[in-house]
N, C-alpha and C positions, 0 to 999 in steps of 0.2 A: 603725813609725808613719807612715811616708811611703808605704805601700802601701795599696790598698783592702782592706777586710775587717779581720779581727782580728789579723792578723799572725802572727808565729812562735808565739807561746804561746796563740794563740786566745782572748785575754783581752778581756773587755768593758771599755768605757770607765771604769766605776766600779771595776774591779778593779786598774787602773793606778795610780790616785792613792794615796798613802800614807794619807790620811784623806779618803776620798771624800765623806763628809757635810760637810766643811769646806773642802777644798781641791780644786782641779782640777789640771791639768797642761797644759804647752804645748810644742810641739816646732816649731822653725823651721829652714828650711834654704835655701840658695841652690843652685839647680840650673843647671848648665851643660850643655846637651845640644843637639845638632843645630844648633849656631850661635845658640841662643837662651838667654837667662838669665831665670829665673823665681825668685820668692820664695815658698816653700811655708810654710804654717802649718797646724798641726792642733792642736786642744785640746779640753778639756772644762772647763766650770765645775762647781762642786759640784752634783751631781744631774741634770745635763743630758747630752744625748747629744753624741757627738763632732761637731765642726765642722771644716770645711776652708776655707781661703782660698788663692787663687792671685793673686800680684800685687795684694793688698789687696782682692780681690773674692771674695764668697762662691762656693763651688764644691762639687760633689758629690765623694764619694770616687772615682767613675768617672773624674773628670778626672785624679786622681793616676796612675791606671792608664794613661791615654793619654799623660802627659808623661814618666813615669818607669817603666821596667821593672825587676823585681827577681826574683832567684831565690835560694833558700836551702836549706840542708841542716843539720838539727840532730840530735842524738843520739837524740831521741824518734822519729825516722823510721826509725832502724836496724831496727826490727821490722815494718816495713811489709809484708814479704812473709810474715810469720808471723801477724800479727793479722787482725782481721776486714776485711771488704770496705769498711767506712766509711772507714777511713784511706787505703786505696788510691784510693777515689773522691776524696777531699779532695786527695790528691797530684796525680791526674789533672786535677782541676778547677783547681788552683792553676797548673799548666802551661798549661792551656787559657786561663785568664785572662790569661797573660802574652802570648798571641797575640791574644786577642779581648777587650779590656777590657769590653765589654758582656755577657760571659758571666756575670759576677757578678749583674747586675740581673735577667737572664733567670732565673738559678737561684733567685734570691729570690722572683720572681713565681711560678715553678712550685711551690716549697715552700709558699707561701702558699695557693695553690689546693689543693694536696694536703692540708694540715692542715685546711682547711675541709670538704673532701670526707670525710676520716677522721673528723671530728666528726659528720658526718651518718651515716656508717656506724656509729659507736659508739652513737649515739642511735636507731638502727634507723629512720632516716627514710625515707619512701617517696615524697617529692615528686620526680617525674621531672624537672621543670623545674630545680630546684636542681642536681640531679646533672649534667644535660646542660650547663648553664652552666659549672660547675666542670671537667667533663671536657673541654670545649672549650679552656678556658685551659690545663689541664694538657697537652693534646695539642699546642697551638701552641708553648708554651714548651718542652715536652719534646722535641719533634722539633728544636727549635733547639739545645737542649743536646746531643742526640746528634750532630748535624752538627758542632757545634764541637768535641766530643771526638774525633771521627773526623779532623777536619782537623788538630788538634793531634798526633794520633798519627802522621799521614802526615808532617807537618813533622819530627817527632823522628826517624822512620825515615830521611828524607832527610839530616838532620843527622849521623846515625851512618854513613852510607854513605860509602865512599872516603875516610875520614878516618884519618890515622895517629894512633893514640892507644894509651896503655898500658893503657886500661881496657877491660873486656869489653863487647861490643855486646849490647844487650838487644832481644829480639824481643817487642813488646808487642801484646796483643790485648785488644779491649774485649768483655767478656762481659756480656750483658744479663740472664742468669739468668731467661729467660722462655721457656716452651715455644713453639718455632716461631720464636723471635726477635721482636724489636720491630718494628712496622711502620715504613716509611721515610716515610710521609706523615702529616700532622696529622690528615686525615680518617679514615685507617686506624687511627691510634692512638686517636682518640676512639671509633671503633666498638669496638675491643678493650676499651677501658676500661669502656664500657657493657656489653659482653658478659660481662665479668668481674665485674660488680657484685654478683652472687649469691655468688661466692667471697669477694669482699671483705667483704661483709655479715657472712658467717660468721666471718671473721678479725678484723673490726673495724678493718681498715686497707687500704690500697691495696697490692696484691700485684704489680702490673706497672708499669713505668715506668722512667725513667732513674735513679731513686733506688735502684734494685735493682741497678744495674750493678756489675761488678767488673773490675779490671785484672789481667790475667795476664801474667806476664813469663817469658821463657826465656833463659837463658844461651846464646847462639847458638853459640859455639864448641864447647860441650860438649853442647848439646842437653838441658840440665837445667833444670827448673822452678826459679825463683828461691827458692821456699820450701825447696827440698831442698839448696840451696848452702851452702857454709860461711859463717860470719860475715864472714870477710874478703871472700869473693866476693860476698855480699849488699851489703856496704858499697861495693865497687867498682862494682857494677852501678848503685847510686844515684848515685854520683859521675858515672858515665858518662852517665846521663840528665840530670843537672843541667848537665854540660857541653854536651851535645847541645842542650838547651833553650836555653842562654846563646848557643851558636853560631846556632841558628835565629833567635833574637831579633835578634842583631846584624846578620844578614842581612836580615831582614824590616823591622826598625824603623829600621835605619840607624845605631844605636849599641848598644854592648854594655850589658847590664843591670848594675845593681849586683849583686855576688855576695856572699852572706852564709853563711859556712861556720864553724859552731860545733863545736869539738873534731874537726875533720875528719881529723886525722892519726891518730886511733884506728884500729887494725886495719890500718894501711897500713905496709909496709916502707919502708926508706930509699929504694929506687929508685922506688916508687910515689909517695912524697911529692915527690920532686924532679920526677917527670913531671907530677903535678898542678900544681905551681907553674909549671912551664914552660908548660903548656896555658892556665892563667889568664892569665899574662903575654902569651901570643900573642893572647888575646882582646882585649887592651887594655882590659880591664874594671877598674872600681874594685872591689876585693875586700877584705872584712873577714873575717879568720880569727882564731879564738880557740884558745887552748891553755894548759895549765898548766905546760908545760915550754918554755923558749925554744929549747932545742937542737932542737926538732921543726921549727923554721923555718930551720935553718942553710942549707939548700939555696937559700933565697931570696937569700942573699948581701946585696948593697946595693940590691936591687930592692924592698925594703919599708921602711916606717916602722914601728918597733916601739914600742908603747905598754904600760906595765905598770900594772896597777890593784893598789894596796895598800890594805889595811884600816888605818885609823889611829883614834886616840881620837875624832877629830872626823868620822869617816865614811870614805868611800872617797877615794883620791887618785891622780891620773894622773901619770905621769912619761914623758917621751918621749926616745928617743935612737936612735942608730944600732944599738947592741947592747944587749941586756938580760942 
């Protein structure tokens, strides 16, 4: 709730409230970071869009990304190397957003221009002026998206280099899925979109652009594509990237991100679990980890505060203690 966008579950504001037609929701937090303290609030009223306030003043979601960096790993991401390119693009863009908070707004502007161009294509419109205006917007924002993604991949590669870690290194490549590759300049991308308009008209949608990109990963030590790795290896590669992302943020931003790891111990043996906890502790990050078996966190010792969620007759109940 305190990050830009739709969060872990990609839920809209009206999907979060128990009774969206009658009730809203609100989350507040005190943020201590980089020597400053801020009061963050985000909420929706019934039927309204999400609102954000920082220190009592209205703000955009972009401001949340500037004040607070966050990385996460959830079980639904375990199939990222096996499912379609959309999930991998989303994964890459979330990491890119952690380095460049404006990436979200740029991506929204690109998507809006593309949707309008696709509408013209489906309607078989022939007005060259409309196409040129939208293709110019797509080219300008599309080149910014490509640049941001490449910079994020470069930072991840640096954060994985010369680091002692129990997790495998992943070699990442941005695949643009376009014959000859995507142009590097806005002018060239605009020309390519115009040139491809005939094919796009036949398909009824835009066939080239950063929205068609894919993320390829190689298990470096074994030189095996991530999609061909075992389930445990795929999980370890994901954890490695999340940790590299966190290390790079801590270096660039000056403070470690908040780390959210849901059921992270699945598919990890005892040694890997202990190594994961050691690396998170070394980051000096505030980390939230969930699991259904308290013994999975034994290697944390006294370095963690343990909270148990129980279902009761009156709803959920939290209890906190040294051990559960």
